[in-house]
N, C-alpha and C positions, 0 to 999 in steps of 0.2 A: 503494500499500499504506499504511496506516496502522497506528501501534503501537496495541495494546489499551490499554484506560484504566489496568489495573494490568498491568505488564509486569517481570519479575524479571529481575535481572542476575545471572548465574551465575558466582563467580569459579572458575577452573579452574587446575590445574597445567600442563595441555598444551593450549593452544587448537586446534593443529591436529587432535590427536586426538581431542578432543571434537567439533569441527565434521564430522571424517569419520565419526564414530559417529552422529551424528545425521542426517548425510546419507544413510547406509547405511540409515537406519530411516525414509526417505522425507521428511525435511526439506530445504527449500531453504535453502541458507545463502548469506548476505551477507557477505562478508569485508571486514575492514580499513576500517571506518569510523574517523572522528576520536573520540578517540585511536586510534593505530594498531593496538591489539591489542582493538579492540571489534569485535564480530559479531553478525549477527543470526541467529535460527532462524525460517523462516518456514513455515507451513501454511495453505493455502487462500488465499494471497495477503495473509496479514495476519502481521506479526511478532508472535510467541507469547513470545519471550524472546531476551535477549541474553547473549553468553558475553563474559566478560574474562580474559585471562590474570594470573595471581596478581601477576607483577610490576608490570605496569601498573597494576593495581587498587590493590595497596597503596601504590603510589607515590602514586596519586591520592587516596586516601583511608585514610591511615595507621592510622585507629580501627579498621579491620577486618584489620589484619594478624594479630592474635593468635587470630582465630576460624578453627577447624580449616575446611578445605575440606570442603564436603559438608554442612556444618550451619547453613545460611542463610549461607554465607560470601559474601554479595552483598548487595545491596541491592534495594528496591521502587521502582519510579517510577509516580507518579500522572500521567497524562497528562490534560491539562485543557484546556477550550476557551479560559479566560481565566486564565492562570498569572498575570498581574501583580496582579489585584485580590485571587487568593486568598493569593498571597504578602503582599500589603499587609495582608490581614487577620490574618495569623497571624505575621509576623515579629517582633512585640514579645512573644509568648507562646509562643514554642518555643525549645529550644538550637540555634541554628543552627550546622551542622557545615561547610558550604561553600556559597557563593554564587558561581557562576562562568558566564562568558558563553562560549559556543560559536559556531560559524559558524550553526549551525540557531536559537540563541537562548539564553536564559537557563535555566540549571537551578539550583534551590534545593535545598539538602540541609538536612533537619532530622531531630531526633531525637525519637521520640515517647515515650510514657510507659513504654513496655516495652524501649526501648533501640534498636528497629527505626530504622534511617537511611533516610528516605524521601526520593526525590528528586521535585520537582516541575517538569514542563516541559509546555510548550505542545504539543497535538498537532500534528503535521506530517506531512507527505507525503513518503513516501521515494522516490517515482517520479522 
């Protein structure tokens, strides 16, 4: 299963209730990725969105804590084939929000001109 090129992360008040709601509507749910309260919504074998509880999300990205849930209270991910070269090409031209290494690789977060926080990571296979 591959992540889509652009994949939203939705911050929610109750992860379990949200995942159950989507599961009842035909989505497959992958629970508890790292970090612990990160989950995937899967349709037709492809991850179409991520879900994270507000507590975990706001601890990880405090800049989002004041944004009401449901009003783009999350961030977007650009999943690229060559993340390193893209990051190198923009790192001196953007506001860096966070640069972190996970087990699956580096994720680089920057703010665009509209204030959106964009996460950039390498396309990876979740199988």
